[in-house]
C-alpha positions in Angstrom: -17.9 50.0 48.0 -15.4 52.5 46.6 -11.7 51.9 46.2 -8.6 53.8 47.0 -4.8 53.3 46.6 -2.4 54.1 49.4 1.2 55.3 49.6 3.8 55.4 52.3 6.5 55.7 49.6 8.7 52.9 51.0 12.3 53.0 50.0 14.4 50.0 51.2 18.2 50.2 51.0 20.5 50.2 49.1 19.9 53.8 48.1 21.5 54.9 44.8 21.5 58.3 43.1 18.1 58.0 41.5 16.3 55.6 43.9 14.1 58.2 45.5 13.4 59.9 42.2 12.3 56.7 40.6 10.2 55.9 43.6 8.3 59.2 43.3 8.0 59.1 39.5 6.7 55.5 39.5 4.1 56.2 42.2 2.9 59.2 40.2 2.5 57.1 37.2 0.5 54.5 39.2 -1.8 57.2 40.4 -2.3 58.5 36.9 -3.1 54.9 35.8 -5.5 54.4 38.7 -7.4 57.6 37.7 -7.8 56.3 34.1 -9.0 52.9 35.5 -11.7 54.5 37.7 -10.3 54.2 41.2 -11.9 56.7 43.5 -9.1 57.8 45.9 -5.3 58.2 46.1 -4.1 58.5 49.7 -0.6 59.8 50.7 0.9 59.8 54.2 3.0 62.3 56.1 5.9 60.7 57.9 9.3 62.1 59.1 12.7 60.4 59.7 11.5 56.8 59.2 14.3 55.4 57.1 13.2 52.9 54.5 9.7 52.7 55.9 8.4 56.0 54.5 10.1 58.7 52.5 7.0 61.0 52.4 7.5 64.1 54.5 5.6 66.5 52.2 2.5 64.8 50.9 1.0 68.0 49.5 3.9 68.1 47.0 3.2 64.6 45.8 -0.6 65.2 45.7 -0.1 68.5 43.8 1.9 66.7 41.2 -0.7 63.9 41.0 -3.4 66.6 40.6 -1.9 67.7 37.3 -1.7 64.2 35.9 -5.3 63.1 36.8 -8.8 64.3 36.3 -11.2 62.5 38.6 -9.5 60.6 41.4 -9.9 62.2 44.9 -6.5 63.2 46.5 -6.3 62.3 50.1 -4.1 63.4 52.9 -3.8 60.2 54.8 -2.8 62.0 56.9 -1.4 65.5 57.7 0.2 65.4 61.2 -1.6 68.1 63.1 0.8 67.7 66.0 3.9 68.7 64.0 2.5 71.4 61.8 1.2 74.9 62.4 -2.6 74.9 62.0 -2.4 78.0 59.7 0.1 76.2 57.4 -2.1 73.2 57.3 -5.1 75.3 56.2 -3.0 76.9 53.6 -1.7 73.6 52.2 -5.1 72.1 52.1 -6.7 75.1 50.4 -4.0 75.5 47.8 -4.2 71.8 46.9 -7.9 72.0 46.6 -7.6 74.9 44.2 -5.1 73.3 41.9 -6.9 70.0 41.9 -10.2 71.7 41.2 -11.8 70.6 44.4 -10.6 67.0 44.8 -9.0 67.1 48.2 -9.8 64.8 51.2 -8.4 66.2 54.5 -7.1 63.4 56.7 -5.7 64.4 60.1 -3.5 62.5 62.5 -1.2 62.7 65.5 2.1 61.0 64.6 3.1 57.5 65.8 6.3 57.6 67.8 8.9 59.7 69.5 11.1 59.2 66.4 8.7 61.6 64.6 7.3 63.7 67.4 10.3 64.7 69.6 12.2 66.7 67.0 9.1 68.9 66.7 8.9 69.3 70.5 5.9 67.0 70.9 5.5 63.9 73.2 3.5 60.8 73.1 1.8 61.5 76.4 -0.3 64.4 75.2 -0.5 64.0 71.5 -4.3 63.4 71.5 -4.9 66.6 73.4 -2.7 68.5 71.0 -4.6 67.0 68.1 -7.9 68.0 69.6 -6.7 71.6 70.0 -5.3 71.7 66.5 -8.7 70.6 65.0 -10.4 73.4 67.0 -7.8 75.9 65.7 -7.7 74.9 62.0 -11.3 74.5 61.1 -12.3 78.3 61.4 -9.5 79.1 59.1 -11.4 77.8 56.1 -14.3 80.2 56.6 -14.5 83.6 54.9 -12.9 86.4 56.8 -10.4 86.4 59.7 -10.3 84.2 62.8 -8.3 84.0 66.0 -7.7 81.2 68.5 -6.4 80.9 72.0 -6.1 77.2 73.1 -3.9 75.2 75.4 -1.4 74.3 72.7 -2.0 76.7 69.8 -2.3 80.5 69.8 -3.3 82.4 66.7 -3.9 86.2 66.3 -6.6 87.6 64.2 -5.7 86.9 60.6 -7.4 85.9 57.3 -5.9 82.6 56.3 -5.7 82.6 52.5 -6.5 81.1 50.0 -9.8 79.4 50.7 -10.7 76.0 49.3 -13.1 75.4 46.5 -15.1 72.8 48.5 -17.4 74.5 50.9 -17.3 74.8 53.8 -14.1 72.7 53.6 -12.8 69.4 52.1 -14.1 66.2 53.7 -12.6 65.4 57.1 -10.9 62.1 58.1 -8.9 60.9 61.0 -6.3 58.2 61.1 -7.4 55.3 63.2 -4.0 53.7 64.1 -5.6 52.4 67.3 -8.8 50.4 66.9 -10.6 52.4 69.6 -10.0 55.6 67.5 -12.6 54.2 65.0 -15.3 54.8 67.7 -13.8 58.2 68.4 -14.0 59.2 64.8 -17.8 58.4 64.7 -18.3 60.4 67.9 -16.4 63.4 66.3 -18.5 63.0 63.1 -15.3 62.5 61.1 -14.4 59.9 58.5 -12.4 57.0 59.8 -9.2 55.9 58.1 -8.6 52.5 59.5 -4.9 51.6 59.3 -5.2 48.4 61.2 -5.6 45.7 58.4 -8.8 44.3 59.9 -10.4 41.0 59.2 -14.0 41.1 57.8 -15.3 40.0 61.3 -13.5 42.8 63.0 -14.6 45.3 60.4 -18.2 44.3 61.0 -17.9 45.1 64.7 -16.1 48.3 64.3 -18.4 49.6 61.6 -21.3 49.1 64.1 -19.3 51.0 66.7 -18.6 53.8 64.3 -22.1 54.3 63.1 -23.6 54.0 66.5 -21.3 56.7 67.9 -22.0 58.9 64.9 -25.8 58.6 65.3 -26.2 58.3 69.1 -23.2 59.8 70.8 -22.0 62.5 68.5 -19.7 65.1 70.2 -18.0 67.3 67.6 -14.9 69.3 68.3 -16.2 72.4 66.5 -18.3 73.8 63.8 -17.4 71.7 60.8 -19.3 69.6 58.2 -19.7 65.9 59.2 -18.3 63.2 57.1 -19.8 59.8 57.8 -17.4 57.3 56.1 -15.3 54.4 57.2 -12.3 53.2 55.1 -10.1 50.2 55.7 -6.6 49.7 54.4 -5.7 46.2 53.1 -2.5 44.7 51.6 -3.1 44.1 48.0 -1.7 42.4 44.9 -3.8 40.9 42.1 -2.4 38.5 39.6 -3.7 35.6 37.5 -3.1 33.0 40.2 -2.8 33.1 44.0 0.8 31.8 43.8 1.8 34.5 41.3 0.2 37.2 43.4 2.0 36.1 46.5 5.3 36.0 44.7 4.8 39.5 43.4 3.6 40.8 46.8 6.8 39.9 48.8 7.2 43.6 49.8 4.1 43.2 52.0 6.2 41.3 54.5 8.8 44.1 54.6 6.0 46.6 55.1 4.9 44.6 58.2 8.4 44.3 59.5 9.3 47.9 59.1 6.0 49.1 60.5 6.6 47.0 63.6 10.2 48.3 63.8 9.1 52.0 64.0 5.7 51.8 65.7 6.2 49.0 68.3 7.3 50.4 71.7 6.6 53.9 70.6 8.5 55.6 73.4 11.7 53.6 72.6 14.6 55.5 71.1 15.7 54.0 67.8 19.3 53.5 66.7 21.1 56.6 65.3 20.3 57.5 61.7 22.1 55.4 59.1 23.3 52.8 61.7 20.7 50.1 60.7 20.1 48.6 57.3 16.4 47.8 57.8 16.2 45.7 54.6 19.1 43.5 55.8 17.4 43.1 59.2 14.2 42.2 57.4 16.0 39.6 55.3 17.5 38.0 58.5 14.0 38.0 60.1 12.5 36.4 57.0 15.1 33.7 56.9 14.6 32.9 60.6 10.8 33.0 60.4 9.8 31.5 57.0 6.3 30.4 58.3 5.4 33.9 59.5 6.7 35.4 56.3 4.6 33.0 54.2 1.5 33.7 56.5 1.8 37.4 55.8 1.2 36.8 52.1 -2.0 34.7 52.7 -3.9 37.7 54.3 -5.2 40.9 52.9 -6.4 41.1 49.3 -3.5 39.2 47.8 -4.5 36.6 45.1 -6.3 35.9 41.9 -9.4 38.0 40.9 -11.6 35.2 42.2 -9.8 35.0 45.6 -10.0 38.7 46.1 -13.6 38.8 45.0 -14.5 36.2 47.6 -12.7 38.2 50.4 -14.3 41.5 49.3 -17.8 40.1 49.5 -17.2 39.6 53.2 -16.0 43.1 53.7 -19.0 44.4 51.6 -21.4 42.6 54.0 -19.8 44.6 56.9 -20.8 47.9 55.1 -17.3 49.4 54.9 -17.5 52.5 52.7 -14.1 52.2 51.1 -11.3 49.7 50.8 -7.8 51.3 50.4 -5.4 49.1 48.5 -1.7 49.0 49.5 0.7 47.4 47.1 3.6 49.9 47.0 5.6 48.1 49.6 9.2 46.9 50.0 10.7 46.2 46.6 7.4 45.3 44.8 8.0 46.1 41.1 6.4 49.0 39.4 5.2 46.9 36.5 3.6 44.4 38.8 1.8 47.2 40.7 0.4 48.5 37.5 -0.6 45.1 36.2 -2.3 44.5 39.6 -4.3 47.7 39.4 -5.4 46.9 35.8 -6.5 43.3 36.5 -8.4 44.3 39.6 -10.2 47.2 37.8 -11.2 44.9 35.0 -12.1 41.7 36.8 -13.1 42.6 40.3 -14.0 46.3 40.9 -17.1 46.6 38.7 -19.1 44.1 40.8 -18.6 46.2 44.0 -18.8 49.7 42.6 -22.1 48.5 41.0 -23.5 47.9 44.5 -22.8 51.5 45.6 -26.4 52.7 45.3 -27.6 49.9 47.6 -24.9 50.8 50.1 -25.8 54.4 50.1 -29.5 53.5 50.7 -28.5 51.4 53.7 -26.3 54.2 55.1 -29.2 56.7 54.8 -31.5 54.3 56.6 -29.0 54.1 59.4 -28.5 57.8 59.6 -32.3 58.6 59.7 -33.0 55.8 62.2 -34.9 53.5 59.9 -32.3 50.8 60.5 -31.0 50.6 64.1 -27.7 48.8 64.4 -27.0 46.5 67.4 -24.5 47.8 69.9 -21.9 45.0 69.4 -19.2 44.3 72.0 -15.9 45.3 70.4 -13.8 43.8 73.2 -13.1 40.6 71.3 -11.9 42.7 68.4 -9.4 44.9 70.1 -6.5 42.6 69.2 -5.0 43.4 65.9 -5.5 41.1 62.9 -2.0 40.6 61.5 0.0 43.8 61.9 -1.0 47.3 62.7 0.7 50.4 64.1 2.0 49.8 67.6 2.8 46.1 67.2 6.2 45.1 68.4 8.6 43.1 66.3 8.8 40.6 69.2 5.1 39.9 68.7 5.5 39.8 64.9 8.6 37.7 64.7 8.8 35.8 68.0 12.2 37.3 68.7 13.4 40.2 70.9 12.9 43.6 69.4 
């Protein structure tokens, strides 16, 4: 397996003069450290208007800054919202970042998760998948040499040569956000890497990895002329410390991440309160006080614990043949120094075992792709319920109280 780190750039209240500046600067320092420690990917989201949950509307700015402080780590858009951006502007952003990073960009694409984000850009929840499909068809020819034009149901583009062109040919690797579990199968069918933002258990990962690879090899239906990217990555909450108890104490922000995620992504067509009218951190503190058992349970999942505890959990994910685990520990008010210590301890005590098995994993993957190994078509129906919290889970389901 390979390992990535993941950023929503959470920013709970209270907000002071330098709160957001410190958030960005600390995150950049963490990416720089991760690069030195040998982590493979740094992923950054695009979100709009999600107070406290994510203050990351321009991921290409953050990733560009990270590119100048790192040498090897891959810089991933996880994701660019194709529904709220002009395809030409997307192609320009990706190509420019690829140039200044010397060819280290991963191009993750997504739809946007709620009317909070989509409606200000004139998009709705009901047709966002169709808009995304159209945007993929429109943007991919823009990476080719020469001009292109497009006339689709949602996007029109006259004959132009979109410049510059990326270093990576024919384009940076493609990924799609899998905020719904069923999207993992769709990613395989479209021959695009799957970014699983569902915090799956190892058993669920096993079933969905089978669904992904079988769709990739047997039911492939690409949206256009682009290079396939057969990879599946899963996000996991993360904090590594000397003991399980210390890791859980340091990872308290994970419960805020779950709460704020449910606040914005549950009941996606529901209007949220007016800007500035809700202190989400205060609401979270009330929820945690009223639901101590659920708050504690949140810290027993994911990859939170001592090196030995995390190693044991990772061995189960490794058996499912996930390509990459994306580690999320910038959450809530988790401390910068604890995040750095966690990255260092994991890189020293845990990561070498699993990166050392990468040749065997690649050999397995090649055998699946060439048909030497035939994967069973597993029934994913028992694994369509989210493990823990994912996008779209209502607070009522998380907390046992009305949303």
